[in-house]
C-alpha positions as CSV (number, residue, x, y, z in Angstrom):
1,M,0.0,0.0,0.0
2,S,1.4,3.4,-1.0
3,T,1.6,6.1,1.6
4,K,1.8,8.8,-1.1
5,K,-1.3,10.9,-1.1
6,E,-3.1,11.2,-4.4
7,T,-2.6,14.5,-6.1
8,E,-5.6,16.8,-5.3
9,S,-7.1,19.2,-7.8
10,P,-5.6,22.7,-7.6
11,D,-8.8,24.2,-6.2
12,A,-9.0,21.5,-3.5
13,V,-5.4,22.2,-2.4
14,V,-6.1,25.9,-2.1
15,R,-9.4,25.4,-0.2
16,T,-7.7,22.9,2.2
17,V,-4.8,25.3,2.9
18,F,-7.0,28.2,3.6
19,Q,-9.4,26.2,5.8
20,T,-6.4,25.3,8.0
21,I,-5.7,29.0,8.7
22,F,-8.9,29.2,10.7
23,S,-7.9,26.2,12.8
24,G,-4.5,27.6,13.5
25,D,-2.8,24.6,11.9
26,F,0.0,25.8,9.6
27,S,1.3,22.4,8.6
28,P,-0.2,22.4,5.1
29,F,1.8,25.6,4.5
30,E,5.1,23.9,5.2
31,F,6.4,24.6,1.7
32,H,4.2,27.6,0.9
33,P,6.3,30.5,-0.3
34,G,4.6,32.8,2.2
35,L,4.6,30.6,5.3
36,A,6.8,32.9,7.3
37,S,4.5,35.9,6.5
38,L,1.4,33.9,7.4
39,Q,2.8,32.6,10.7
40,K,3.8,36.2,11.6
41,H,0.7,38.0,10.5
42,F,-2.3,35.7,10.9
43,P,-2.3,34.9,14.7
44,P,-2.4,38.6,15.5
45,M,-5.5,38.9,13.2
46,L,-7.3,36.4,15.4
47,V,-6.5,38.6,18.4
48,S,-7.7,41.7,16.6
49,F,-10.8,40.0,15.1
50,P,-11.5,36.9,17.3
51,D,-14.6,36.0,15.3
52,F,-12.7,36.3,12.0
53,R,-14.3,34.1,9.3
54,A,-14.1,33.6,5.6
55,E,-16.6,32.9,2.9
56,L,-15.4,31.4,-0.3
57,K,-17.4,33.3,-3.0
58,Q,-15.8,31.9,-6.2
59,Q,-12.9,29.9,-7.4
60,I,-11.7,29.5,-11.0
61,V,-9.2,26.9,-12.1
62,D,-7.1,27.3,-15.3
63,G,-4.5,24.5,-15.5
64,D,-2.3,24.8,-12.5
65,R,-3.6,28.3,-11.5
66,V,-6.4,28.9,-9.1
67,G,-8.2,32.3,-8.8
68,T,-10.1,32.7,-5.5
69,H,-12.5,35.4,-4.3
70,W,-13.0,35.5,-0.5
71,V,-15.1,37.7,1.7
72,F,-13.8,38.1,5.3
73,R,-15.8,39.2,8.2
74,G,-15.1,39.9,11.9
75,T,-15.5,42.3,14.8
76,H,-12.6,44.6,15.7
77,L,-12.2,43.7,19.4
78,G,-8.4,43.7,19.9
79,D,-5.4,45.9,18.8
80,F,-5.0,46.0,15.1
81,Q,-1.8,47.7,13.8
82,G,-1.8,49.9,16.9
83,I,-5.5,50.7,16.7
84,P,-7.3,49.6,19.9
85,G,-10.5,47.5,19.4
86,T,-13.5,49.5,18.4
87,G,-16.2,46.8,18.5
88,K,-17.0,47.7,14.9
89,P,-17.8,44.9,12.4
90,V,-15.6,44.7,9.3
91,E,-16.1,43.1,6.0
92,F,-13.5,43.0,3.2
93,Q,-12.5,41.1,0.1
94,N,-9.5,39.2,-0.9
95,L,-8.6,38.2,-4.5
96,S,-5.8,35.7,-4.9
97,I,-4.1,33.7,-7.6
98,S,-2.2,30.5,-6.6
99,R,-0.1,28.2,-8.6
100,V,-0.3,24.5,-7.6
101,V,2.3,21.9,-8.6
102,D,2.3,18.3,-7.3
103,G,-0.4,19.2,-4.7
104,R,1.5,22.1,-3.2
105,I,1.1,25.9,-3.6
106,V,4.3,27.1,-5.2
107,S,3.3,30.7,-5.7
108,Y,0.7,32.9,-4.2
109,N,-0.3,36.5,-5.0
110,S,-3.1,38.3,-3.2
111,E,-4.8,41.6,-2.9
112,V,-6.5,42.3,0.4
113,G,-8.9,45.1,1.1
114,W,-7.0,46.6,4.0
115,L,-8.1,50.2,3.2
116,T,-11.7,49.0,3.6
117,V,-10.8,47.6,7.1
118,L,-9.1,50.8,8.1
119,R,-12.1,52.9,7.0
120,Q,-14.6,50.6,8.7
121,I,-12.8,50.8,12.1
122,G,-12.5,54.6,11.8
123,A,-8.7,54.8,11.3
124,L,-9.1,56.5,7.9
125,P,-11.7,59.2,7.2
126,L,-14.0,58.9,4.3
127,R,-13.7,61.9,2.0
128,Q,-16.7,64.0,1.6
129,Q,-17.4,65.1,-1.9
């Protein structure tokens, strides 16, 4: 019997990896190019937004590339980038493109709506027109 895991589809790999973020288990990211960044930045997010959750809105697979659209929600209850908790809810989007080879994410690029978060917690003013 082989112990080698069957290769999962690229979208299944991406989904599995991101689901582990919310459990606090970083082992699927062992070879992820951004592991050090994730390990550094994600745990403080759970302090800032303890009810942080993600909704997978859409995923598109094209060969070894996976495009993913997430919506994140949470309540700003702890310090976030030096901004004390406000109790305000936040909702922001993330768009990412991952490249999956042999069941592992070998590249990952993401755009996160941090400006939206900062506006929602009152750290950036909305311009009046």
